[in-house]
BAFI-3210 file (N, C-alpha, C; in Angstrom, 3 decimals, decimal comma, padded with zeros to 6 digits):
// residues 291
n [1|2|3|4|5|6|7|8|9|10|11|12|13|14|15|16|17|18|19|20|21|22|23|24|25|26|27|28|29|30|31|32|33|34|35|36|37|38|39|40|41|42|43|44|45|46|47|48|49|50|51|52|53|54|55|56|57|58|59|60|61|62|63|64|65|66|67|68|69|70|71|72|73|74|75|76|77|78|79|80|81|82|83|84|85|86|87|88|89|90|91|92|93|94|95|96|97|98|99|100|101|102|103|104|105|106|107|108|109|110|111|112|113|114|115|116|117|118|119|120|121|122|123|124|125|126|127|128|129|130|131|132|133|134|135|136|137|138|139|140|141|142|143|144|145|146|147|148|149|150|151|152|153|154|155|156|157|158|159|160|161|162|163|164|165|166|167|168|169|170|171|172|173|174|175|176|177|178|179|180|181|182|183|184|185|186|187|188|189|190|191|192|193|194|195|196|197|198|199|200|201|202|203|204|205|206|207|208|209|210|211|212|213|214|215|216|217|218|219|220|221|222|223|224|225|226|227|228|229|230|231|232|233|234|235|236|237|238|239|240|241|242|243|244|245|246|247|248|249|250|251|252|253|254|255|256|257|258|259|260|261|262|263|264|265|266|267|268|269|270|271|272|273|274|275|276|277|278|279|280|281|282|283|284|285|286|287|288|289|290|291]
n.u [088,905|086,904|085,034|082,185|082,315|084,668|084,553|082,450|082,824|082,240|079,822|077,111|076,847|073,624|070,134|068,299|069,011|068,007|067,021|065,186|062,772|062,182|060,944|060,624|062,076|064,605|066,636|066,547|068,142|068,140|068,422|067,998|068,043|067,611|065,059|062,394|060,127|059,922|059,125|058,645|061,660|062,112|064,879|066,110|068,492|070,676|072,240|074,904|075,064|074,314|074,118|076,014|075,669|074,082|075,568|075,931|073,129|072,657|074,265|073,696|071,650|069,200|068,802|068,595|065,694|064,249|062,833|064,980|065,282|067,351|067,258|068,975|069,367|068,219|071,159|073,001|075,255|074,234|072,379|070,818|072,543|071,427|072,551|071,783|070,708|067,818|066,817|066,730|065,128|062,270|059,761|057,812|059,185|060,924|059,204|057,906|059,978|060,720|058,455|058,205|060,382|059,315|057,144|058,525|060,007|057,748|056,779|054,322|053,345|055,414|057,931|058,953|062,056|064,168|067,111|068,955|069,364|067,483|064,993|063,767|063,266|061,642|059,259|058,502|057,523|055,408|054,001|052,947|051,992|050,720|050,064|049,230|050,607|052,489|054,086|054,933|057,311|060,675|062,870|065,893|068,337|067,240|066,453|063,601|062,441|062,250|064,653|065,156|062,632|063,359|065,699|066,700|066,984|068,902|072,800|074,400|077,167|077,620|077,228|079,782|081,086|079,415|079,080|081,545|081,793|080,523|082,167|083,045|085,724|087,219|089,611|089,371|086,473|086,616|088,427|086,911|084,766|085,664|086,559|084,015|082,756|084,038|083,598|080,829|080,876|081,117|082,712|085,806|085,391|085,274|087,905|087,288|084,851|084,642|086,395|084,433|082,283|083,018|083,770|081,559|080,124|081,907|081,070|078,542|076,854|077,592|075,591|073,314|073,044|072,852|070,204|068,527|068,939|068,292|065,912|063,069|060,586|057,935|056,692|056,480|054,355|051,972|051,634|053,006|050,735|048,501|049,883|048,829|050,426|053,204|055,503|059,039|061,612|065,147|068,360|071,337|073,427|075,356|074,772|074,920|074,365|071,352|069,239|068,024|065,697|064,436|064,349|061,962|060,023|058,949|058,118|056,054|054,099|053,939|051,267|051,860|053,989|057,590|060,541|063,951|067,227|070,496|073,257|076,205|076,699|076,842|076,263|075,395|073,644|072,760|074,923|076,843|075,251|074,239|072,842|071,219|069,444|068,572|066,800|064,709|063,637|062,512|060,816|059,234|058,343|056,811|054,818|053,453|052,607|050,740|048,978]
n.v [122,516|120,151|117,272|115,723|113,198|112,783|112,166|110,130|107,334|107,364|106,639|104,427|104,123|105,666|104,285|105,986|109,369|112,407|115,785|118,244|120,518|123,435|126,002|129,284|127,962|127,037|124,072|121,522|118,961|115,683|112,006|108,869|105,783|102,093|099,702|100,708|100,164|099,801|101,524|104,760|107,709|110,724|112,398|115,356|117,840|119,985|123,414|123,563|121,285|117,845|115,128|113,499|114,373|112,045|109,751|107,627|106,570|105,790|103,818|101,744|099,478|100,366|101,126|098,860|098,057|100,433|103,125|105,093|108,979|111,389|114,955|117,590|120,632|123,850|125,777|123,877|121,105|119,092|120,788|123,645|126,773|129,746|133,204|135,185|136,710|136,840|134,313|132,722|133,109|133,407|131,269|130,269|129,153|127,160|125,014|124,919|123,510|121,213|119,715|119,641|117,439|115,190|114,623|114,178|111,727|110,163|109,963|109,474|109,100|109,344|109,451|112,167|113,495|115,724|117,710|120,155|123,125|122,007|121,694|123,913|124,333|121,980|122,395|124,665|123,276|121,898|124,061|125,131|123,179|121,575|118,696|116,062|113,938|113,203|110,618|110,816|112,311|113,285|115,101|116,224|117,393|119,905|123,234|124,555|126,587|129,831|132,043|134,756|134,484|133,841|134,657|132,906|130,106|129,287|128,514|131,445|131,393|129,761|131,262|133,161|131,159|130,087|133,018|132,953|130,952|132,009|133,764|135,139|134,588|131,493|130,136|131,141|130,430|127,624|126,888|127,890|126,270|123,904|123,756|124,390|122,011|120,101|121,650|120,750|117,949|115,643|113,704|112,679|112,244|109,661|109,621|109,964|110,616|112,969|114,632|114,580|115,772|118,322|119,085|119,072|121,153|123,353|123,529|124,593|127,573|130,750|132,730|131,564|131,656|134,072|134,986|132,848|132,918|135,492|137,595|136,228|137,042|135,365|132,686|129,169|127,943|128,117|126,361|123,758|123,187|121,956|119,549|116,415|114,054|111,545|112,882|113,239|114,870|114,661|114,810|115,429|114,735|116,593|118,549|121,292|123,338|124,088|125,027|123,628|125,203|125,586|122,888|122,247|124,406|123,339|120,252|121,829|122,921|120,999|118,420|115,692|114,890|113,888|113,680|112,581|112,153|111,780|109,685|111,177|112,548|115,314|117,624|116,220|113,803|112,015|110,812|110,289|108,880|106,779|104,134|104,309|106,261|105,484|103,645|105,121|106,110|103,963|102,773|104,835|104,341|102,032|102,494|104,075|102,461|100,852|102,325]
n.w [063,515|065,501|064,022|063,589|062,846|063,154|065,852|066,216|066,602|069,657|069,947|068,440|065,200|064,054|063,669|062,289|060,399|060,490|058,786|059,378|058,335|060,723|063,089|060,793|058,677|059,791|059,856|061,773|063,016|063,734|065,748|065,670|067,733|068,375|068,252|065,887|066,569|069,275|072,508|072,331|073,107|073,941|073,801|074,905|074,777|076,740|077,036|074,974|073,884|072,370|070,389|071,654|074,058|075,285|075,287|076,803|077,568|074,700|073,971|075,810|077,332|077,600|074,580|073,276|073,800|073,485|071,494|070,988|070,558|069,676|069,718|068,246|069,136|067,267|066,504|067,407|067,146|064,382|063,522|061,735|062,221|063,075|062,662|064,128|067,113|067,765|066,586|068,660|070,532|070,896|072,683|071,001|068,520|069,529|070,257|067,977|066,387|067,968|067,230|064,705|064,604|066,126|064,497|061,646|062,686|062,982|065,990|067,823|070,535|073,142|075,607|077,541|077,936|079,466|079,782|081,641|080,029|078,468|079,509|079,644|076,809|076,328|078,062|076,636|074,348|075,306|076,322|073,831|072,392|073,821|075,832|075,377|073,548|075,066|077,479|079,948|081,719|082,386|084,268|083,883|086,033|085,068|083,814|084,524|084,186|082,474|081,764|083,672|085,388|087,760|090,552|091,903|090,903|089,135|090,181|090,756|090,638|088,126|086,130|085,005|083,523|081,767|080,434|079,368|077,446|075,204|073,806|070,815|070,045|068,894|070,277|073,046|073,480|073,582|075,469|077,698|077,560|077,964|080,835|081,558|081,259|082,841|085,496|085,978|086,097|088,376|088,977|087,034|083,600|081,003|078,788|075,718|075,736|077,253|075,531|073,271|074,584|074,625|071,880|070,799|072,168|071,238|068,389|068,582|068,371|069,344|069,250|070,012|073,195|073,600|072,693|073,682|076,251|076,915|078,898|079,787|081,144|082,043|083,474|083,785|085,156|084,761|082,954|083,997|085,995|084,877|083,730|083,217|083,461|084,852|086,404|086,864|088,494|088,739|090,058|090,761|093,527|093,894|092,611|090,551|089,077|088,431|091,629|094,189|095,246|092,840|092,182|094,393|093,560|091,075|092,161|093,799|092,037|089,980|089,295|089,543|090,443|091,180|092,819|092,485|093,748|093,261|094,010|094,643|092,244|089,671|087,464|085,416|085,154|083,454|082,001|084,412|085,994|084,529|084,245|086,596|085,837|083,386|084,565|085,725|083,005|082,280|084,142|084,042|081,168|081,715|083,322|081,863|080,073|081,709|082,077]
ca.u [088,067|086,691|083,938|081,272|082,867|085,963|084,249|081,700|083,228|081,941|078,592|077,149|075,930|072,138|069,139|067,739|068,799|066,877|067,137|063,831|062,670|061,609|060,284|061,298|062,856|065,627|066,562|067,018|068,854|067,494|068,813|066,958|068,556|067,335|063,890|061,583|058,741|059,705|058,657|059,695|061,866|062,679|065,938|066,335|069,857|071,004|073,215|076,442|074,995|074,232|073,613|076,827|075,256|073,242|075,975|075,877|072,266|072,659|075,141|073,422|070,753|067,757|068,740|068,080|064,647|063,321|063,065|065,423|065,388|067,927|067,209|069,509|068,853|069,043|072,383|073,818|075,267|074,082|071,520|071,079|072,984|071,244|073,856|071,034|070,136|066,434|066,596|066,786|064,460|061,109|059,685|057,168|060,172|061,655|058,005|057,641|061,121|060,387|057,121|058,855|061,234|058,286|056,281|059,132|060,229|056,657|056,411|052,680|053,176|056,572|058,314|059,839|063,424|064,852|068,583|069,582|068,507|066,754|063,911|062,950|062,620|060,461|057,866|058,150|056,986|054,350|052,991|052,501|051,529|050,088|050,684|048,580|051,444|054,026|053,322|055,562|058,661|062,032|063,332|066,973|068,773|066,743|066,016|062,202|061,356|063,140|065,763|064,568|061,735|063,659|067,313|067,215|066,415|070,084|073,468|075,048|078,681|077,952|077,197|080,899|081,862|078,434|079,346|082,768|081,790|079,913|083,147|083,639|086,791|087,213|090,199|088,603|085,165|086,911|089,042|085,544|083,954|086,638|086,214|082,340|082,202|084,951|083,128|079,521|080,703|081,485|084,151|086,246|084,792|086,160|088,284|086,690|083,534|085,181|086,622|083,502|081,248|083,748|083,916|079,893|079,974|082,860|080,710|077,574|076,954|077,494|074,270|072,513|072,640|072,385|068,792|068,017|068,986|067,602|064,973|061,751|059,826|056,954|056,463|055,587|053,641|050,328|051,573|052,936|049,487|047,883|050,642|048,808|051,598|053,912|056,895|059,997|062,737|065,894|069,312|072,344|073,461|076,487|074,359|075,731|073,584|070,073|069,122|066,887|064,626|063,603|062,962|060,823|059,228|058,224|057,151|054,628|053,464|053,289|050,213|051,809|055,578|058,374|062,309|064,734|068,306|071,378|074,282|077,417|076,511|077,051|074,960|075,369|073,527|072,514|076,392|077,180|074,545|073,396|072,208|069,787|068,625|067,669|065,473|063,959|063,210|062,197|059,755|058,201|057,379|056,259|053,581|052,502|051,782|050,039|047,208]
ca.v [121,882|118,522|117,292|114,717|112,011|112,440|111,378|109,135|105,935|107,319|106,380|103,923|104,866|105,760|103,865|106,798|110,613|113,447|116,970|118,614|122,280|123,765|127,338|129,858|127,531|126,495|122,584|120,719|117,186|114,285|110,549|107,579|104,602|101,370|099,295|101,625|099,483|099,942|102,500|105,915|108,160|111,721|113,361|116,896|118,161|121,298|124,497|123,319|119,832|117,446|113,603|112,895|114,145|110,823|108,571|106,375|105,949|105,286|102,418|100,901|098,377|100,858|101,314|097,699|098,088|101,955|103,916|106,634|110,015|112,496|116,163|118,513|121,769|124,908|126,326|122,869|119,658|118,884|121,513|125,196|127,827|131,506|133,939|136,338|136,178|136,797|133,147|131,847|134,177|133,265|130,207|129,072|128,578|126,232|124,398|124,400|122,705|119,976|119,087|119,098|116,469|114,307|114,514|113,153|110,471|109,166|110,068|109,782|108,798|109,402|109,845|113,079|113,538|116,900|117,810|121,375|124,226|121,259|121,557|125,509|123,570|120,716|123,216|125,648|122,115|121,567|125,116|125,647|121,586|120,689|117,233|114,914|113,165|113,047|109,873|111,048|113,274|113,065|116,382|115,844|118,962|120,841|124,668|124,178|128,114|130,599|132,747|136,095|134,356|133,638|134,509|131,842|129,106|128,739|129,164|132,201|131,201|129,030|131,894|133,249|130,099|130,190|133,488|132,908|130,116|132,824|134,409|135,012|133,782|129,987|129,482|131,476|129,441|126,145|126,990|128,188|125,151|122,640|124,370|124,347|120,180|119,955|121,956|120,453|116,731|115,196|113,084|112,824|111,661|109,032|110,597|110,085|111,517|114,174|115,189|114,763|116,981|119,558|119,193|119,594|122,660|124,004|123,649|125,253|129,123|131,741|133,651|130,831|132,064|135,646|134,798|131,990|133,526|136,791|137,727|135,768|136,788|134,366|131,664|127,937|127,761|127,557|124,875|122,961|122,960|121,259|118,537|115,267|112,799|111,504|113,708|113,074|115,659|113,923|115,860|114,664|115,098|117,645|119,421|122,744|124,653|124,552|124,523|122,984|126,140|125,210|121,177|122,364|125,522|122,199|119,774|122,289|123,281|119,827|117,673|114,192|115,289|113,517|114,048|111,804|112,494|110,420|110,145|111,266|112,700|116,567|118,260|115,312|112,613|110,846|110,341|109,997|107,784|106,300|103,012|105,178|107,551|104,551|102,851|106,157|106,129|102,337|103,072|106,170|103,596|100,617|103,250|104,760|100,870|100,229|103,733]
ca.w [064,333|065,581|063,080|064,278|061,860|063,891|067,294|065,848|067,599|070,886|070,180|067,166|063,717|064,568|062,928|061,501|060,886|059,462|058,851|059,103|058,829|061,890|062,660|060,153|057,811|060,407|059,781|062,632|062,989|065,120|065,504|066,667|067,881|068,871|067,562|065,591|067,186|070,426|073,314|072,241|073,952|073,029|074,607|074,644|075,893|077,064|076,293|074,265|073,920|071,339|070,582|072,499|075,476|075,808|074,569|077,679|077,103|073,408|073,981|076,988|077,084|077,070|073,362|072,700|073,615|073,274|069,987|071,463|069,263|070,006|068,938|068,330|069,114|067,045|066,870|068,019|066,412|062,799|062,971|061,457|063,366|062,424|063,254|064,780|068,427|067,291|065,740|069,366|071,637|071,034|073,078|069,967|067,810|070,047|070,491|066,214|066,315|068,435|066,625|063,445|064,620|066,069|063,178|060,710|062,918|063,755|067,029|068,190|071,975|073,930|076,886|077,121|078,913|079,140|080,467|081,772|079,203|077,526|080,267|078,933|075,745|076,620|078,642|075,620|073,588|076,038|076,350|072,560|071,415|074,731|076,620|074,502|072,959|076,145|078,446|081,183|081,563|083,131|083,789|084,603|086,536|084,064|084,023|083,873|083,847|081,609|082,363|084,487|086,243|089,301|090,565|092,795|090,467|088,740|090,756|090,143|090,114|086,990|084,901|084,396|082,642|080,402|079,555|078,564|076,397|074,131|072,897|069,317|069,801|069,517|071,418|074,028|073,522|073,683|076,989|078,385|077,397|078,535|082,206|082,090|081,340|083,992|086,509|086,089|086,551|089,914|088,588|086,033|082,320|079,787|077,771|074,702|076,142|077,612|074,055|072,626|074,904|074,650|070,652|070,060|072,427|070,458|067,130|068,859|067,873|070,432|068,912|070,877|074,567|073,349|072,474|074,194|077,673|077,108|079,591|078,975|082,467|081,778|084,086|083,358|086,338|084,304|082,245|085,349|086,278|083,793|083,267|083,495|083,210|085,842|085,942|087,637|088,680|088,969|090,568|091,640|095,348|093,749|091,616|090,708|088,405|089,163|092,942|094,743|095,117|091,476|092,371|095,237|092,932|090,339|093,402|094,335|090,935|088,944|089,981|089,673|090,512|092,389|092,754|093,184|094,220|092,573|095,047|094,199|090,635|089,563|086,698|084,043|085,305|082,222|081,826|085,352|086,742|083,053|084,623|087,252|084,499|082,227|085,304|085,878|081,811|082,018|085,065|083,432|080,212|082,408|084,256|080,873|079,678|082,736|082,332]
c.u [087,452|085,413|083,239|081,777|083,963|085,721|082,991|081,724|082,720|080,520|078,380|076,325|074,346|071,321|068,696|068,243|068,605|067,557|065,813|063,801|061,796|061,082|061,627|062,040|064,110|065,758|067,200|067,025|068,365|068,027|068,030|067,840|067,637|065,639|063,055|059,998|058,718|059,266|059,462|059,880|062,543|063,543|066,347|067,417|069,901|072,070|074,438|076,084|074,711|073,779|074,505|076,520|074,600|073,824|076,121|074,649|072,074|073,076|074,870|072,600|069,431|067,899|068,399|066,420|063,551|063,662|063,436|065,893|066,131|067,886|068,035|069,248|069,199|070,329|073,184|074,010|075,016|073,000|071,909|071,655|072,978|072,137|073,042|070,116|068,525|065,947|066,156|065,373|062,928|060,381|058,522|057,992|060,793|060,496|058,218|058,961|060,918|059,428|057,369|059,945|060,250|057,546|057,221|059,527|059,009|056,359|055,274|052,608|054,714|056,954|059,719|061,199|064,266|066,159|068,967|068,948|067,377|065,145|062,959|062,304|061,519|058,978|057,587|057,135|055,463|053,151|052,174|051,791|050,767|050,640|050,182|049,660|052,564|052,868|053,807|057,059|059,413|062,758|064,724|068,292|068,121|066,114|064,548|061,632|062,342|063,915|065,161|063,449|061,794|064,679|067,470|066,995|067,980|071,440|074,236|076,486|079,036|077,961|078,409|081,595|080,726|078,894|080,235|082,643|080,845|081,046|082,771|084,913|087,051|088,214|089,902|087,232|085,705|087,565|087,739|084,786|084,364|086,182|084,701|082,361|082,877|084,476|082,294|079,275|081,407|082,849|084,640|085,934|085,854|086,920|088,081|085,520|083,786|085,492|085,625|082,331|081,906|084,016|082,412|080,007|080,769|081,977|078,709|077,940|076,791|076,284|073,363|071,674|072,009|070,949|068,219|067,766|068,782|066,172|063,631|060,959|058,388|057,293|055,762|054,901|052,185|050,754|051,980|051,386|048,778|048,624|049,641|049,585|052,402|055,151|057,760|061,367|063,949|067,500|070,359|072,538|074,561|075,947|074,732|075,286|072,328|070,504|068,169|065,555|063,433|062,980|061,988|059,696|058,347|057,292|056,202|053,854|052,941|052,352|050,985|053,751|056,245|059,713|062,895|066,567|069,212|072,621|075,633|077,990|076,442|075,630|074,799|074,678|073,013|073,846|076,886|076,419|073,644|072,465|070,909|068,616|067,911|066,721|064,693|063,198|062,256|060,720|058,474|057,370|056,483|054,657|052,964|051,884|050,892|048,523|046,506]
c.v [120,641|118,291|115,618|113,484|111,966|111,757|110,703|107,974|106,292|106,743|105,433|104,580|105,058|104,734|104,799|108,008|111,351|114,566|117,587|120,318|122,672|125,131|128,173|129,220|127,160|125,149|122,298|118,989|116,568|113,051|109,608|105,923|103,423|100,911|100,568|101,300|099,803|101,474|104,158|107,044|109,449|112,583|114,729|117,352|119,950|122,304|123,473|121,904|119,259|116,076|113,002|113,078|113,198|109,666|107,407|105,624|105,136|104,140|101,291|100,220|098,693|100,865|100,126|097,504|099,003|102,573|105,098|107,659|110,909|113,998|117,307|119,863|122,865|125,666|125,384|121,963|119,901|120,192|123,073|125,915|129,134|132,094|135,313|136,103|136,021|135,474|132,477|132,482|134,305|131,482|128,962|128,492|127,438|124,992|123,899|123,373|121,094|119,044|118,623|117,872|115,117|113,834|113,631|112,225|109,665|108,915|110,253|110,099|108,812|109,804|110,867|113,602|115,007|117,365|119,361|122,110|123,483|121,111|122,880|124,655|122,879|121,562|124,339|124,570|122,408|122,798|125,470|124,203|120,929|119,232|116,099|113,652|112,743|111,974|109,849|111,694|113,409|114,379|115,908|117,220|119,701|122,112|124,607|125,828|128,849|131,635|134,230|135,713|134,434|134,166|133,582|130,321|128,266|129,646|130,208|132,032|130,179|129,625|132,498|132,472|129,849|131,599|133,603|132,220|130,536|133,719|134,094|134,333|132,155|129,366|129,851|130,499|127,767|125,867|127,012|126,771|124,009|122,854|124,356|122,578|120,299|120,156|121,247|119,168|116,314|114,301|112,983|112,132|110,746|110,046|110,806|110,458|112,563|115,156|115,354|115,905|118,322|119,791|119,676|120,672|123,653|124,369|124,339|126,852|129,888|132,495|132,964|131,385|133,514|135,876|134,037|132,246|134,690|136,650|137,301|135,729|136,331|132,890|130,651|127,128|127,190|126,402|123,444|122,310|122,057|119,534|117,075|113,719|112,614|112,466|113,741|114,061|115,144|114,780|114,794|115,456|116,378|118,450|120,689|123,740|125,172|124,190|124,306|124,042|125,771|124,051|121,849|123,105|124,039|121,350|120,323|122,567|122,200|118,647|116,018|114,450|114,229|113,484|112,494|112,296|111,447|110,965|110,338|112,021|114,484|116,922|117,261|113,999|111,519|110,277|109,804|109,050|107,296|105,128|103,850|105,682|106,551|103,430|103,804|106,117|105,150|102,488|103,942|105,198|102,882|101,277|103,740|103,403|100,598|101,405|102,725]
c.w [064,292|065,113|063,926|063,807|062,743|065,309|067,340|066,757|068,976|070,995|068,500|066,277|064,221|063,327|061,733|061,525|059,708|059,927|058,567|059,414|059,856|061,812|062,093|058,969|058,370|060,209|061,082|062,540|063,847|064,223|066,065|066,384|068,474|068,112|067,213|066,594|068,877|071,474|072,613|073,026|073,368|073,849|074,293|075,399|075,737|076,398|076,008|074,361|072,593|071,474|071,595|073,716|076,266|075,751|075,689|077,381|075,789|073,386|074,958|076,567|076,706|075,371|072,828|072,581|073,517|072,006|070,625|070,806|070,275|069,525|068,739|068,221|067,930|067,387|067,646|066,878|064,785|062,101|062,423|062,606|063,177|063,436|064,003|066,138|068,427|067,138|067,304|070,723|071,977|071,254|071,842|069,010|068,184|069,801|069,068|066,013|066,631|067,678|065,468|063,542|065,075|065,131|061,887|061,492|063,284|065,142|067,501|069,569|072,470|075,226|076,776|078,313|078,356|080,128|080,358|080,922|078,491|078,277|079,935|077,691|075,692|077,100|077,500|074,617|073,862|076,042|074,853|071,626|072,311|075,018|076,118|074,314|073,804|077,020|079,668|080,862|082,598|082,934|085,083|084,593|085,630|084,458|083,533|083,879|083,624|082,371|082,410|084,894|087,375|089,408|091,173|092,089|089,345|089,468|090,125|089,522|088,858|085,777|084,518|083,471|081,346|079,459|078,749|076,996|075,267|073,379|071,399|069,189|069,817|070,070|072,710|074,366|073,776|075,135|077,958|078,510|078,208|080,440|082,510|082,326|082,477|085,393|086,755|086,381|087,880|089,743|087,064|084,896|081,681|079,089|076,514|074,521|076,314|076,540|073,241|073,046|074,605|072,553|070,012|071,297|071,785|068,980|067,262|068,468|069,274|070,422|070,070|072,179|074,384|073,061|073,305|075,898|077,960|078,084|079,147|080,396|082,450|082,414|083,778|084,180|085,841|083,309|083,311|085,724|085,874|083,202|083,987|083,911|084,427|085,134|087,140|087,622|089,261|089,117|091,147|092,888|094,960|092,472|091,548|089,582|088,304|090,694|093,156|095,156|093,979|091,753|093,319|094,316|091,982|090,781|093,730|093,115|090,134|089,742|090,329|089,534|091,522|092,105|093,334|093,025|094,050|093,287|094,104|092,334|090,780|088,391|085,105|084,583|084,447|081,737|083,335|086,468|085,807|083,581|085,525|086,167|083,584|083,252|085,231|084,484|082,088|083,004|084,421|081,725|080,493|082,898|082,760|079,824|080,069|082,573|081,248]
res [m|t|s|h|s|a|i|q|p|v|i|p|s|p|r|a|s|v|r|v|a|g|a|n|g|v|f|i|a|a|q|a|w|g|p|a|d|g|p|a|v|l|l|i|h|g|f|l|g|g|r|f|s|w|a|p|l|i|r|g|p|l|a|s|k|a|n|l|v|t|v|e|l|r|g|h|g|d|s|d|k|p|a|e|p|s|a|y|a|d|s|k|m|w|a|d|d|i|a|a|v|t|s|a|l|g|l|k|r|f|i|l|v|a|h|s|y|g|g|v|v|a|l|d|y|l|r|h|k|g|s|s|a|v|k|g|m|l|l|l|a|a|v|a|e|p|p|g|v|s|q|d|h|v|r|p|d|t|l|p|a|l|q|a|s|t|s|q|d|l|s|e|r|v|g|a|i|r|g|f|v|q|a|i|s|r|s|p|l|p|a|d|l|h|d|a|l|i|a|q|g|a|i|s|t|p|f|m|p|a|g|a|f|a|r|r|p|v|s|n|v|d|v|f|a|k|l|d|m|p|v|v|f|a|c|g|s|h|e|n|v|v|t|q|a|l|v|d|h|v|l|r|a|v|p|r|s|t|s|r|t|l|d|n|v|g|h|l|p|q|i|e|a|a|e|q|v|e|e|l|i|a|d|l|i|a|s|s|c|s|q]
***
């Protein structure tokens, strides 16, 4: 199996790397790049993701100015991977994991950026920990409602690939992950990054989706209504996982929300349109500094 060390050249070494005890003693890995005294940006990846999901931002100009923190969710990357679906089913567990990372790395106030399933985790954090520490939020093709709330928030044609990627057979899983990565990107990815994304997907646990994708039919509308920071929902023009219905749902429910469409981009905006995503993050940093 490909290890993180084998694909490390895709990104530079982090300034800091920690493993902290999250909910129920599950250890969560997180890394920091850029100046420690720069504006803090917490990056939450989606299903099959990890630190390499943010490679273009980590090696881009934003990393010279901002304190970029990547968290590897339970079941992913260098974090613990419990072998019971129940370890991924409760929203407070995810919130406690994120809070443990922000505490360990001293993030008092930060911009919150979430991609794909990371949107569910971000809203879990806001539900249980509140929004006082969050200066702004960028939802990147984010699943902002838990599975089960609505049938028209996620495109059904993506589900077979997701289900295949949970196979207990590693060769089947890798093949499914490869197909999923290729399906969600609009254009072919650089070979090194393409391989890194497949490798980090392969070391994620198949038990995570069995628990995390279980029906949690509690809408986040009540959390949306309380958000008092700027929220930007950015999707690619060729987004093929979340639907426009979900974007519209969030825009109606969040008081200070706006949307951006990124041209010729699929479900990986932070990779396919890194410069535009950096600008969106920089705008949120600037608006928070002017408040």
